N, C-alpha and C positions, 0 to 999 in steps of 0.2 A: 504493500499499500504506499502511495507517494506521501511524502511528508509536505503537508500543506502550510506549515508554520512559515512566517516571514523570516528570511535570512538576515542576519545582522552581521556587519563587519565593523570592528573597532579599529579606528586609526589612532596609534599612539606614537610617542617619541619625545625626547627631551626638547626643551625650548630652543626654537631656531632651527630644528632639524629639517623642516620643509613639509609638515603635515598639511597645512592649509594649501599650499602650492600643489601637492599631491591630490587633494581632494577637488581643487579647481581643474586640474588636468583631468580626472576622471569625468567630472561634469561637462566638460568641453569636448570630450572625445566623442566623434561621430561613429565610432566603430562597434560599440557594444549594444546600442539601441536599447538601453535600460533606463528606467526612471527611479529616482531614489527619493526617499525621505531622510532628511539630515538632521542629526541632533549635534548642536555645537556647544561644547562646554567652555565657558570663559572663567578664568580664575579671577578677574576683576570684576568691579561693578558695572562698567561700561562695555558693551559688546564692540569689538573691533572686527574680528574674523568673520562674523556673520554678514557684514556688509560686503567684505570681499567674496564670500561664497555666493550671496544673493546676486552680485553682479555676474558672476560666471553662470549661475544657474539659469538666469533669465537672458542671457546673451545667446549668440550664435556659435555653433560648433566651429572650432578652428579649423581651418582646411576645407570647410564645407559651407560656404556662404549661403547656399540655397536651402540649408536645414536649420530651422530654428528649434532650439531646445525647449521642451516644455518646462514650465517653471517647477521647480522642486519645492518641496515642503521643508521649510527651515525652521527649526525650533531651537531657541537659546536656553541653556541651563547655566546661569551666571553666578558669580560671587562665591565660588568654592569648587572644589574638584568632586567630580561624580564618583570618584572612588571612596569618598568619605563623608564630607560635610554636607553635600547635596545629593547623595545618592538617592534619598526618597523622591526628589524632583525628578530624577532620571526615570524612576519607576512609574510615577504620575505621567510624564511625558510619554512614555511607551504605551501605557493604557489609554491614553487620550488619543494617541495617533493610530491606534489599531483600527479604528472605524473607517479610517481613510486608506489603508494600506493596500485595498483591493486596486487602487490606482498606481501602486508603485511595485517595483520588483524587489527592492531590498531597502534596509535601513543602514545609513552609514553614520557612526558615532565618531566625532573627533574629540578626544580627551585634551585636557589641558597638558602642558609639557611636564607638569609636576605630578601627574596621576600615576598611580600604581595599577596597572590593568587588571590585576587579579580580582579585586573586589567587584570591578565592573562586569567581569566575566562571570563571577559568582552569582550575580543577580539573575542570570539566565537559567540558573539551575535551583536556586533555593526558594525563588518566588513561584508558586504554583500558577498563578495567573499569568505571568511573563512567560514561564517555560511551556505553558500550553499554547501560547499565541506566537511566540518567537523561538528561533534557534540561532545559537551563535556560530556562524559560519566560518569565522577566523579573526585572528588579531594580526594587524599589519604594524609592524614597527619601523618608523624611519629613523635612520641613524646618520648623524652628520659626521662624514668620514674624516673632516679636518680637525674636528674638536672632541670627538667622542671619548678618546683616551684621557683627555683632561677631566671629563666628567666621570668616567669609571674610576679614576684615581682619587677623586675628591673625598676628603674625609668629612663625614656628615656628623652633625651634633648627636649626642647621645640619644639613642632611641629612634632616630630618624633613619628611614631607608634610603638607599642610593637607587633613586628612581630609574636612572639609566640602566642598572644592572637588572632590576625587575622588569623593565620594559623589553629588554632583550630576552630575558629568560622565558618569558610567557609568549613570545612571538610565534606565530605559525609561518610567517613570511617576514624576512628582514630586507629592507631597502637601504643599501648602503649609499647614501645620497652624497651629493657635492664631491664626487671623485675627482672632479677636475681641479679641485683646491688642494688636493693632497700633494704634500711636498713643496708647496709654493709659500712664499714669504707671506707674513701677516699683512692684510690690506691696509691697516692704519698704524700710525706710530704708537697709539695707545695700546692697540692690541699686541704690537710687537714687543712693547715694553713689558707688558704683563705677562705675555706667554710666547717668548721667543724660543720655542722648541717645535720644529716642524716634525711631521711624521718621519720625514726623511733624516733630519738632523741639522746641526748648525756648525759654523766654523768661527773660532774666536768670539763666540758669543753673539755673532751676527746671523740672522736668519737668511737663508739661502734658498734658491729655487732648485727644484729637482734637475739633475744634469740631463737625464734622458728618460725615455719612456720605460726602460727596464728597471730603473731605480723607483720610479713611481709604482710600477707593477710589484716590485719587492716589497714596498711599504704597505701596499693594499693586501698583499698576501698575508703579511704579518698581522695586520689589523683584523682580517678575515679569521686568522687563526685564534685571535683573542676572542673574538665574538663567538666562535664555535666552542671555545672552552666553557662559555656561559650557557650556550644553546647549541648542542650538536646536531639538533634534528631540523631546524628551520632552514630551508633554502635561503641563500643570500643572493639578492638582486643588485647589481650596481647600477648606478644612476647618476644623471646630472640634472639639475632643476626639477627633480621629482618625476622625470619623464619615463613612465613604466606603462606597459601594456595593461589597461584595466582588467583584461581577461586573465591575467595572471594573478589578480588579487581579489576578484569577486566570484561568488557562488563555487567556491572550491570544496566545501565540507571539509576543511582543513583542521578545525579545532577538535581535539581529542581529549575529553575530560580524564581518560585513563592515564594518558601520558602526564597530564597536569598532576594528578594524584600521586603519580610515582615520584614526580619532583617535589611536590608539596602535599603531603597526606592530609593537611589541615585545610585544604583549599575550600572545600564546602562547608566547614564548620568555623572558619575564621570570623572574627567580629571586624567589620568594615570600620567601625569607629576606633579601632586599634592602630590604624595606620597614622603615622606621625609625619608631618611635612617639615621640611627644613624652614624654620622661621626666619632665616637670613634672606629668604626669597619673598618679596612682597609685591603688591600692585598698586600703582597710583594712577588715577585717572582724572582727566579734565573734560568737561562736555561744554561746547560752545554752540548753542542753538542758532540756526541761520547761517553757520560757518562750516557747513559739511564739506568734507574733502572728496574730490572726484579720484577715488583710489585707482581708476583705470587709467589714470594719466601719470601715476607715480613711476 
């Protein structure tokens, strides 16, 4: 008997990895012919990504000017992470959305960069209402190839999890994004002063660009090895500007609860409220009515 539940894909990844760029790429793609409902989680009080996504959802497919995309359903869950403080809002959004899902082929959930995907995934197994209407299709983690090691090595405050590690560990597909930046010097002087250590290395304390493609390939190979030491199962897809064929990410039936339970036996019984965020990361927002920015021209 066919599973008639609505498939859900979770897009996660640390801050600045390229999640929203990937989501927009999926929405603009003329190849898959699918329609999506989107749940966008914002860490701050003022939504930013939702405006970027809405512009893509309502626009025309790139490379196919004669095909106009049907508007997607975009729901914001703001002022906290859906992995903990506003997970109840996620459940309510999913229940409210289900009456409309006959118009859509799947639900895409973009988490904040600070989210642990495990409690979000748990929602689709421990809530009977949700598990009867939705199935978790897969968790896609976007990784910033140029900076991920910096995040993996970061020492977190006591009790706080390293979100980058958790995001990689629970992934069903890993997009190694920004591969074109690996081995290149920092883009700004500030970044160079704070983090003058390319994936490739440096000479006399100065950042240097990669000598040739073989050096970059070696650096990417080492990085992939480190990622596989955290998650040996998930395929790694290299990308630039989050350009990945959507058919490699959607409707894969990739999430396997048995594999997750082998890795984390308490997956189904964990308390979502026990997740502790790094308090050194915060959000400040300003809103100027009447001065909206045309993000398409940035």
